[in-house]
C-alpha angles and dihedrals in degrees: 000000000000124000118201129206114192124195110264115254103182112116114276091357112151101164126100126215096227128026123206087264090058090050090054090051093052094042090053088056091054098259123134118225128207116195124189114236111269095012094132099033096100091054094047098260111123124205090253091064091053092050091049089051093056103266125132109231114214129186100216121067089204088067090054093054095040098049103033124090090196120034116195124200138159100221127016111271119265090224128076109275092205087069089067123085096244113177123217108265094038116135121211111206127191142061104335104183087224096184093060100028099045095117092049092047090051091050091051091049090055087057090053094257114131125207119210110198124207084195089073104039106126115247107234141111092274094058102041095115091051096044102111091153094064094047092049091044091056091054092043092052093054095042093044091053092050094047093047090050090054090056092060117103111263091247090062091053095054088081131038109290118243110222136187117203119199112205131023102221124112095296095045094050090048091052090051090051091048090060089062093053090056093047091243128150116286103270126239110241124207119201137168096229129052087219088071091067095088095052092046094051092045089052090055108272116151093203137014122208120193103215124215131209091265091057089228094142092049094048090048091052091050090051100046101038111015109205128227092214132028119193114196116205105141113131140119108231112258093016134093114270116253116250101238099157107058127165093281091055093046090052089060093059121090128234112282095029110139124217118195110195110196094176101056091122087063092049099279134256090247122067091215097052117124113194114249094001141098114222133181115217123218090260091055097257113142118218119190139178138172123182097218112041091150089062087076086074099037101165097049092040092049092050091052094043093044092054091054091044093051091049091050092047090053090050093051092046091051091049090052092050091051091048092052092047091050091049 
């Protein structure tokens, strides 16, 4: 079986889906790997390292899609996939953005091309090695906090920043931990389950608020202790993000407050979020989003992502072997 790794084409994307270490893992299992020329350059992995690891480096991405039975990417390609010679039975593995690409994924399935989404891998003890979303979320939470902090007016950064973190998953806990590295106040964390309190406090939260459907706890927090920085991370994987910051909540925030919405691709926690843009609202509140915060740390992110990708490729390959043996 051949595994293909195309060069990423999403804007500002510097990660690569498989590192040379991942190539060695797959080669040792008897799989062949094709890597498009320059695929790892942005993450610090030159073509020579891929060749030394056992990969065949090819110039043309069309060759990767035409010859590979499993194509691995980080983000969906910016080009039209239907322009590639995808054979029935091909599997496309990576983040799939299923909420926005559902029609395209369905069209590909009708052609016999399956899409395996890291966005939808369940988060439990049995899927830890395949959980690319959690590893990327941890990086995104820390980077998102730092980038949101940089958008604050200098006067707000002369004292410890007061932050509010919505969501206590991997990204939220990482954002809480990032506050400690900057010497900021212990953030207030908002979760949807009281059981999340322990993890939030252990990560560094000063207070945990279990939010209800009416957002009463969140609105009360915005009224009593207005934050400088709000980091939005609340989403159930594979589902639309809940709108926690509506117009009433935004009206409670002061001019210069920064909102970093990490879940804009799932609809966003903030009603004013515009994907991949930074906007300033009439009341002076700044709302920002980028779709690839982990790309700020491309080498570390690629190693973590590549480990999950290699594990998933081996799982898919084993399932195919069993299916052939059974047939």
